[in-house]
N, CA, C and O atoms as CSV, one atom per row, in Angstrom:
chain,resi,resn,atom,element,x,y,z
A,1,MET,N,N,0.836,-1.173,0.000
A,1,MET,CA,C,0.000,0.000,0.000
A,1,MET,C,C,0.885,1.242,0.000
A,1,MET,O,O,1.961,1.261,0.597
A,2,ALA,N,N,0.403,2.280,-0.685
A,2,ALA,CA,C,1.102,3.563,-0.694
A,2,ALA,C,C,0.068,4.670,-0.569
A,2,ALA,O,O,-1.048,4.554,-1.075
A,3,LYS,N,N,0.449,5.738,0.107
A,3,LYS,CA,C,-0.458,6.880,0.299
A,3,LYS,C,C,0.258,8.152,-0.102
A,3,LYS,O,O,1.473,8.275,0.051
A,4,GLY,N,N,-0.512,9.094,-0.616
A,4,GLY,CA,C,0.019,10.406,-0.944
A,4,GLY,C,C,-1.000,11.458,-0.555
A,4,GLY,O,O,-1.967,11.160,0.146
A,5,ASP,N,N,-0.797,12.654,-0.994
A,5,ASP,CA,C,-1.721,13.740,-0.699
A,5,ASP,C,C,-2.989,13.570,-1.531
A,5,ASP,O,O,-3.028,13.966,-2.696
A,6,GLY,N,N,-4.006,12.991,-0.945
A,6,GLY,CA,C,-5.275,12.814,-1.637
A,6,GLY,C,C,-5.443,11.518,-2.387
A,6,GLY,O,O,-6.403,11.378,-3.145
A,7,TRP,N,N,-4.550,10.562,-2.209
A,7,TRP,CA,C,-4.697,9.285,-2.895
A,7,TRP,C,C,-4.169,8.122,-2.051
A,7,TRP,O,O,-3.327,8.293,-1.170
A,8,VAL,N,N,-4.706,6.916,-2.362
A,8,VAL,CA,C,-4.253,5.666,-1.742
A,8,VAL,C,C,-4.185,4.615,-2.847
A,8,VAL,O,O,-5.124,4.470,-3.630
A,9,TYR,N,N,-3.074,3.884,-2.908
A,9,TYR,CA,C,-2.922,2.786,-3.855
A,9,TYR,C,C,-2.713,1.504,-3.072
A,9,TYR,O,O,-1.868,1.434,-2.179
A,10,VAL,N,N,-3.493,0.491,-3.417
A,10,VAL,CA,C,-3.353,-0.836,-2.813
A,10,VAL,C,C,-3.160,-1.824,-3.955
A,10,VAL,O,O,-4.026,-1.971,-4.817
A,11,GLY,N,N,-2.017,-2.496,-3.951
A,11,GLY,CA,C,-1.777,-3.457,-5.016
A,11,GLY,C,C,-0.316,-3.820,-5.127
A,11,GLY,O,O,0.464,-3.640,-4.192
A,12,GLU,N,N,0.038,-4.334,-6.285
A,12,GLU,CA,C,1.389,-4.821,-6.532
A,12,GLU,C,C,2.314,-3.698,-7.005
A,12,GLU,O,O,1.874,-2.718,-7.606
A,13,PHE,N,N,3.599,-3.868,-6.718
A,13,PHE,CA,C,4.618,-2.916,-7.131
A,13,PHE,C,C,5.752,-3.653,-7.840
A,13,PHE,O,O,6.013,-4.829,-7.588
A,14,LYS,N,N,6.413,-2.923,-8.733
A,14,LYS,CA,C,7.628,-3.415,-9.361
A,14,LYS,C,C,8.536,-2.196,-9.528
A,14,LYS,O,O,8.137,-1.198,-10.127
A,15,ASN,N,N,9.741,-2.280,-9.005
A,15,ASN,CA,C,10.687,-1.164,-9.053
A,15,ASN,C,C,10.096,0.120,-8.458
A,15,ASN,O,O,10.361,1.222,-8.936
A,16,GLY,N,N,9.293,-0.050,-7.411
A,16,GLY,CA,C,8.733,1.093,-6.709
A,16,GLY,C,C,7.517,1.726,-7.357
A,16,GLY,O,O,7.020,2.739,-6.863
A,17,LEU,N,N,7.022,1.159,-8.451
A,17,LEU,CA,C,5.857,1.700,-9.154
A,17,LEU,C,C,4.717,0.691,-9.159
A,17,LEU,O,O,4.965,-0.515,-9.136
A,18,PRO,N,N,3.454,1.166,-9.189
A,18,PRO,CA,C,2.339,0.230,-9.332
A,18,PRO,C,C,2.522,-0.613,-10.588
A,18,PRO,O,O,2.858,-0.093,-11.651
A,19,ASP,N,N,2.299,-1.917,-10.458
A,19,ASP,CA,C,2.486,-2.832,-11.571
A,19,ASP,C,C,1.597,-4.055,-11.363
A,19,ASP,O,O,1.425,-4.525,-10.238
A,20,GLU,N,N,1.040,-4.558,-12.445
A,20,GLU,CA,C,0.105,-5.687,-12.443
A,20,GLU,C,C,-1.260,-5.265,-11.895
A,20,GLU,O,O,-1.894,-4.394,-12.490
A,21,GLU,N,N,-1.743,-5.841,-10.786
A,21,GLU,CA,C,-3.087,-5.547,-10.269
A,21,GLU,C,C,-3.041,-4.515,-9.150
A,21,GLU,O,O,-2.160,-4.554,-8.291
A,22,GLY,N,N,-4.010,-3.584,-9.169
A,22,GLY,CA,C,-4.050,-2.607,-8.092
A,22,GLY,C,C,-5.282,-1.729,-8.131
A,22,GLY,O,O,-6.015,-1.694,-9.120
A,23,VAL,N,N,-5.495,-1.016,-7.025
A,23,VAL,CA,C,-6.631,-0.106,-6.874
A,23,VAL,C,C,-6.106,1.253,-6.433
A,23,VAL,O,O,-5.390,1.362,-5.438
A,24,LEU,N,N,-6.470,2.285,-7.182
A,24,LEU,CA,C,-6.124,3.655,-6.839
A,24,LEU,C,C,-7.403,4.385,-6.466
A,24,LEU,O,O,-8.351,4.430,-7.250
A,25,THR,N,N,-7.429,4.957,-5.265
A,25,THR,CA,C,-8.586,5.731,-4.813
A,25,THR,C,C,-8.122,7.153,-4.535
A,25,THR,O,O,-7.173,7.376,-3.784
A,26,LEU,N,N,-8.805,8.110,-5.151
A,26,LEU,CA,C,-8.482,9.520,-4.967
A,26,LEU,C,C,-9.462,10.170,-4.006
A,26,LEU,O,O,-10.592,9.708,-3.849
A,27,ARG,N,N,-9.026,11.232,-3.370
A,27,ARG,CA,C,-9.839,11.950,-2.390
A,27,ARG,C,C,-11.180,12.402,-2.985
A,27,ARG,O,O,-12.195,12.417,-2.289
A,28,ASN,N,N,-11.181,12.763,-4.251
A,28,ASN,CA,C,-12.396,13.283,-4.881
A,28,ASN,C,C,-13.321,12.177,-5.412
A,28,ASN,O,O,-14.117,12.414,-6.321
A,29,ARG,N,N,-13.214,10.993,-4.849
A,29,ARG,CA,C,-14.091,9.853,-5.135
A,29,ARG,C,C,-13.863,9.216,-6.505
A,29,ARG,O,O,-14.725,8.484,-6.992
A,30,GLN,N,N,-12.730,9.480,-7.127
A,30,GLN,CA,C,-12.400,8.787,-8.358
A,30,GLN,C,C,-11.643,7.511,-7.992
A,30,GLN,O,O,-10.841,7.492,-7.058
A,31,VAL,N,N,-11.917,6.439,-8.754
A,31,VAL,CA,C,-11.301,5.143,-8.457
A,31,VAL,C,C,-10.894,4.472,-9.769
A,31,VAL,O,O,-11.614,4.538,-10.765
A,32,TYR,N,N,-9.725,3.826,-9.747
A,32,TYR,CA,C,-9.309,2.947,-10.844
A,32,TYR,C,C,-8.983,1.593,-10.243
A,32,TYR,O,O,-8.226,1.492,-9.277
A,33,VAL,N,N,-9.570,0.547,-10.830
A,33,VAL,CA,C,-9.324,-0.833,-10.405
A,33,VAL,C,C,-8.889,-1.605,-11.640
A,33,VAL,O,O,-9.630,-1.678,-12.620
A,34,GLY,N,N,-7.691,-2.183,-11.599
A,34,GLY,CA,C,-7.287,-2.963,-12.758
A,34,GLY,C,C,-5.793,-3.138,-12.898
A,34,GLY,O,O,-5.039,-3.105,-11.926
A,35,LYS,N,N,-5.396,-3.323,-14.136
A,35,LYS,CA,C,-4.003,-3.613,-14.488
A,35,LYS,C,C,-3.182,-2.330,-14.567
A,35,LYS,O,O,-3.667,-1.270,-14.962
A,36,TRP,N,N,-1.917,-2.474,-14.174
A,36,TRP,CA,C,-0.940,-1.386,-14.200
A,36,TRP,C,C,0.321,-1.867,-14.890
A,36,TRP,O,O,0.620,-3.061,-14.898
A,37,LYS,N,N,1.061,-0.928,-15.472
A,37,LYS,CA,C,2.374,-1.219,-16.035
A,37,LYS,C,C,3.241,0.018,-15.836
A,37,LYS,O,O,2.937,1.091,-16.359
A,38,LYS,N,N,4.309,-0.136,-15.084
A,38,LYS,CA,C,5.254,0.951,-14.812
A,38,LYS,C,C,4.562,2.215,-14.284
A,38,LYS,O,O,4.895,3.330,-14.686
A,39,GLY,N,N,3.595,2.025,-13.377
A,39,GLY,CA,C,2.939,3.151,-12.736
A,39,GLY,C,C,1.801,3.777,-13.521
A,39,GLY,O,O,1.292,4.829,-13.133
A,40,ARG,N,N,1.392,3.153,-14.616
A,40,ARG,CA,C,0.320,3.703,-15.447
A,40,ARG,C,C,-0.786,2.672,-15.653
A,40,ARG,O,O,-0.542,1.467,-15.589
A,41,PHE,N,N,-2.019,3.163,-15.903
A,41,PHE,CA,C,-3.126,2.271,-16.246
A,41,PHE,C,C,-2.749,1.592,-17.553
A,41,PHE,O,O,-2.444,2.271,-18.534
A,42,ASP,N,N,-2.764,0.257,-17.584
A,42,ASP,CA,C,-2.350,-0.455,-18.785
A,42,ASP,C,C,-2.895,-1.876,-18.751
A,42,ASP,O,O,-2.455,-2.697,-17.947
A,43,GLY,N,N,-3.852,-2.161,-19.624
A,43,GLY,CA,C,-4.517,-3.458,-19.631
A,43,GLY,C,C,-5.983,-3.273,-19.282
A,43,GLY,O,O,-6.526,-2.179,-19.436
A,44,GLN,N,N,-6.620,-4.322,-18.818
A,44,GLN,CA,C,-8.044,-4.273,-18.466
A,44,GLN,C,C,-8.231,-3.514,-17.155
A,44,GLN,O,O,-7.531,-3.770,-16.175
A,45,GLY,N,N,-9.186,-2.575,-17.145
A,45,GLY,CA,C,-9.430,-1.834,-15.918
A,45,GLY,C,C,-10.761,-1.103,-15.935
A,45,GLY,O,O,-11.404,-0.963,-16.975
A,46,THR,N,N,-11.156,-0.640,-14.755
A,46,THR,CA,C,-12.400,0.121,-14.582
A,46,THR,C,C,-12.071,1.416,-13.874
A,46,THR,O,O,-11.446,1.421,-12.813
A,47,ARG,N,N,-12.500,2.522,-14.476
A,47,ARG,CA,C,-12.301,3.825,-13.833
A,47,ARG,C,C,-13.657,4.457,-13.603
A,47,ARG,O,O,-14.515,4.468,-14.486
A,48,THR,N,N,-13.838,4.986,-12.400
A,48,THR,CA,C,-15.057,5.691,-12.033
A,48,THR,C,C,-14.684,7.131,-11.709
A,48,THR,O,O,-13.813,7.381,-10.876
A,49,TRP,N,N,-15.349,8.079,-12.373
A,49,TRP,CA,C,-15.117,9.498,-12.130
A,49,TRP,C,C,-16.101,10.013,-11.088
A,49,TRP,O,O,-17.130,9.382,-10.845
A,50,ARG,N,N,-15.801,11.142,-10.477
A,50,ARG,CA,C,-16.653,11.673,-9.413
A,50,ARG,C,C,-18.020,12.086,-9.920
A,50,ARG,O,O,-18.963,12.161,-9.132
A,51,ASP,N,N,-18.163,12.361,-11.224
A,51,ASP,CA,C,-19.475,12.729,-11.767
A,51,ASP,C,C,-20.335,11.497,-12.075
A,51,ASP,O,O,-21.459,11.630,-12.557
A,52,GLY,N,N,-19.804,10.296,-11.796
A,52,GLY,CA,C,-20.568,9.069,-11.981
A,52,GLY,C,C,-20.289,8.322,-13.271
A,52,GLY,O,O,-20.800,7.218,-13.457
A,53,ARG,N,N,-19.489,8.892,-14.173
A,53,ARG,CA,C,-19.128,8.161,-15.390
A,53,ARG,C,C,-18.278,6.947,-15.018
A,53,ARG,O,O,-17.489,6.987,-14.074
A,54,VAL,N,N,-18.458,5.869,-15.781
A,54,VAL,CA,C,-17.675,4.652,-15.557
A,54,VAL,C,C,-17.203,4.134,-16.907
A,54,VAL,O,O,-17.994,3.982,-17.838
A,55,TYR,N,N,-15.901,3.863,-17.003
A,55,TYR,CA,C,-15.337,3.222,-18.188
A,55,TYR,C,C,-14.806,1.865,-17.776
A,55,TYR,O,O,-14.016,1.748,-16.840
A,56,VAL,N,N,-15.255,0.831,-18.494
A,56,VAL,CA,C,-14.776,-0.529,-18.281
A,56,VAL,C,C,-14.175,-0.995,-19.592
A,56,VAL,O,O,-14.863,-1.062,-20.610
A,57,GLY,N,N,-12.890,-1.316,-19.567
A,57,GLY,CA,C,-12.268,-1.776,-20.806
A,57,GLY,C,C,-10.763,-1.694,-20.769
A,57,GLY,O,O,-10.136,-1.737,-19.710
A,58,GLU,N,N,-10.202,-1.574,-21.957
A,58,GLU,CA,C,-8.752,-1.588,-22.126
A,58,GLU,C,C,-8.150,-0.196,-21.962
A,58,GLU,O,O,-8.742,0.813,-22.346
A,59,TRP,N,N,-6.955,-0.177,-21.380
A,59,TRP,CA,C,-6.179,1.042,-21.176
A,59,TRP,C,C,-4.784,0.846,-21.725
A,59,TRP,O,O,-4.262,-0.269,-21.739
A,60,ARG,N,N,-4.175,1.944,-22.181
A,60,ARG,CA,C,-2.772,1.934,-22.557
A,60,ARG,C,C,-2.165,3.288,-22.175
A,60,ARG,O,O,-2.635,4.337,-22.616
A,61,ASN,N,N,-1.129,3.249,-21.360
A,61,ASN,CA,C,-0.410,4.456,-20.975
A,61,ASN,C,C,-1.331,5.541,-20.386
A,61,ASN,O,O,-1.247,6.714,-20.749
A,62,ASN,N,N,-2.211,5.109,-19.464
A,62,ASN,CA,C,-3.164,5.992,-18.762
A,62,ASN,C,C,-4.308,6.497,-19.627
A,62,ASN,O,O,-5.052,7.373,-19.187
A,63,LYS,N,N,-4.478,5.983,-20.835
A,63,LYS,CA,C,-5.540,6.431,-21.739
A,63,LYS,C,C,-6.462,5.272,-22.086
A,63,LYS,O,O,-6.027,4.123,-22.157
A,64,ARG,N,N,-7.757,5.583,-22.303
A,64,ARG,CA,C,-8.677,4.565,-22.814
A,64,ARG,C,C,-8.188,4.177,-24.194
A,64,ARG,O,O,-8.013,5.036,-25.058
A,65,HIS,N,N,-7.966,2.881,-24.407
A,65,HIS,CA,C,-7.410,2.449,-25.680
A,65,HIS,C,C,-7.746,0.981,-25.904
A,65,HIS,O,O,-7.206,0.103,-25.233
A,66,GLY,N,N,-8.646,0.720,-26.856
A,66,GLY,CA,C,-9.082,-0.642,-27.142
A,66,GLY,C,C,-10.561,-0.797,-26.841
A,66,GLY,O,O,-11.282,0.192,-26.709
A,67,GLN,N,N,-11.010,-2.036,-26.731
A,67,GLN,CA,C,-12.419,-2.342,-26.498
A,67,GLN,C,C,-12.851,-1.854,-25.126
A,67,GLN,O,O,-12.157,-2.076,-24.134
A,68,GLY,N,N,-14.016,-1.179,-25.071
A,68,GLY,CA,C,-14.498,-0.721,-23.786
A,68,GLY,C,C,-15.907,-0.176,-23.842
A,68,GLY,O,O,-16.501,-0.036,-24.912
A,69,THR,N,N,-16.434,0.130,-22.658
A,69,THR,CA,C,-17.763,0.717,-22.515
A,69,THR,C,C,-17.672,1.903,-21.572
A,69,THR,O,O,-17.197,1.778,-20.444
A,70,LEU,N,N,-18.132,3.059,-22.045
A,70,LEU,CA,C,-18.193,4.268,-21.237
A,70,LEU,C,C,-19.654,4.539,-20.939
A,70,LEU,O,O,-20.462,4.695,-21.855
A,71,THR,N,N,-20.000,4.597,-19.646
A,71,THR,CA,C,-21.394,4.767,-19.230
A,71,THR,C,C,-21.527,6.031,-18.394
A,71,THR,O,O,-20.745,6.274,-17.474
A,72,TRP,N,N,-22.542,6.839,-18.735
A,72,TRP,CA,C,-22.853,8.039,-17.957
A,72,TRP,C,C,-23.887,7.719,-16.890
A,72,TRP,O,O,-24.575,6.703,-16.992
A,73,PRO,N,N,-24.014,8.561,-15.866
A,73,PRO,CA,C,-24.984,8.311,-14.789
A,73,PRO,C,C,-26.434,8.175,-15.281
A,73,PRO,O,O,-27.240,7.494,-14.648
A,74,ASN,N,N,-26.765,8.821,-16.405
A,74,ASN,CA,C,-28.128,8.731,-16.934
A,74,ASN,C,C,-28.377,7.450,-17.727
A,74,ASN,O,O,-29.474,7.250,-18.248
A,75,GLY,N,N,-27.368,6.582,-17.823
A,75,GLY,CA,C,-27.500,5.306,-18.523
A,75,GLY,C,C,-27.021,5.331,-19.963
A,75,GLY,O,O,-26.911,4.272,-20.582
A,76,GLN,N,N,-26.734,6.497,-20.516
A,76,GLN,CA,C,-26.225,6.584,-21.874
A,76,GLN,C,C,-24.874,5.870,-21.948
A,76,GLN,O,O,-24.052,5.978,-21.038
A,77,LYS,N,N,-24.656,5.132,-23.058
A,77,LYS,CA,C,-23.420,4.345,-23.189
A,77,LYS,C,C,-22.788,4.517,-24.551
A,77,LYS,O,O,-23.465,4.752,-25.552
A,78,ILE,N,N,-21.488,4.396,-24.564
A,78,ILE,CA,C,-20.727,4.222,-25.798
A,78,ILE,C,C,-20.004,2.895,-25.638
A,78,ILE,O,O,-19.243,2.700,-24.690
A,79,VAL,N,N,-20.249,1.990,-26.571
A,79,VAL,CA,C,-19.602,0.683,-26.555
A,79,VAL,C,C,-18.820,0.548,-27.847
A,79,VAL,O,O,-19.366,0.752,-28.931
A,80,GLY,N,N,-17.554,0.210,-27.740
A,80,GLY,CA,C,-16.772,0.048,-28.953
A,80,GLY,C,C,-15.290,0.102,-28.703
A,80,GLY,O,O,-14.810,-0.185,-27.606
A,81,ASN,N,N,-14.576,0.477,-29.741
A,81,ASN,CA,C,-13.120,0.583,-29.663
A,81,ASN,C,C,-12.735,2.034,-29.437
A,81,ASN,O,O,-13.160,2.923,-30.175
A,82,PHE,N,N,-11.934,2.265,-28.417
A,82,PHE,CA,C,-11.449,3.597,-28.082
A,82,PHE,C,C,-9.979,3.650,-28.459
A,82,PHE,O,O,-9.219,2.721,-28.186
A,83,TYR,N,N,-9.591,4.747,-29.089
A,83,TYR,CA,C,-8.194,4.916,-29.477
A,83,TYR,C,C,-7.724,6.291,-29.074
A,83,TYR,O,O,-8.389,7.286,-29.363
A,84,PHE,N,N,-6.602,6.362,-28.420
A,84,PHE,CA,C,-6.027,7.650,-28.057
A,84,PHE,C,C,-5.188,8.133,-29.229
A,84,PHE,O,O,-4.212,7.493,-29.619
A,85,LEU,N,N,-5.583,9.269,-29.782
A,85,LEU,CA,C,-4.880,9.829,-30.929
A,85,LEU,C,C,-4.414,11.246,-30.610
A,85,LEU,O,O,-5.051,12.218,-31.015
A,86,LYS,N,N,-3.333,11.360,-29.904
A,86,LYS,CA,C,-2.691,12.629,-29.572
A,86,LYS,C,C,-3.697,13.696,-29.138
A,86,LYS,O,O,-3.804,14.749,-29.767
A,87,GLY,N,N,-4.442,13.414,-28.044
A,87,GLY,CA,C,-5.334,14.399,-27.458
A,87,GLY,C,C,-6.735,14.449,-28.031
A,87,GLY,O,O,-7.555,15.236,-27.557
A,88,LEU,N,N,-7.042,13.640,-29.034
A,88,LEU,CA,C,-8.378,13.690,-29.617
A,88,LEU,C,C,-9.403,12.908,-28.810
A,88,LEU,O,O,-10.604,13.109,-28.990
A,89,LEU,N,N,-8.967,12.034,-27.937
A,89,LEU,CA,C,-9.893,11.226,-27.138
A,89,LEU,C,C,-9.292,11.027,-25.761
A,89,LEU,O,O,-8.086,10.827,-25.614
A,90,ASN,N,N,-10.136,11.084,-24.769
A,90,ASN,CA,C,-9.792,10.844,-23.381
A,90,ASN,C,C,-9.822,12.135,-22.672
A,90,ASN,O,O,-9.561,12.185,-21.470
């Protein structure tokens, strides 16, 4: 486990960074549960934002990237492939 100003991480580490499986909880009620690589979201994971949005799917280098579902609190969904293209998405 590691704690910082406004965050708590519980999970695996490699070379002092979150790696493999872990949970990051932020003070503002945002949460990420899933795979990590070298301290970044990478692989299958679920992120919940404080406004109630939830993304379940693939991540690469802290960005939504690959198959996933983004759901808003009102039930509206986007299901498909997400690709990070230099600031155009995420």
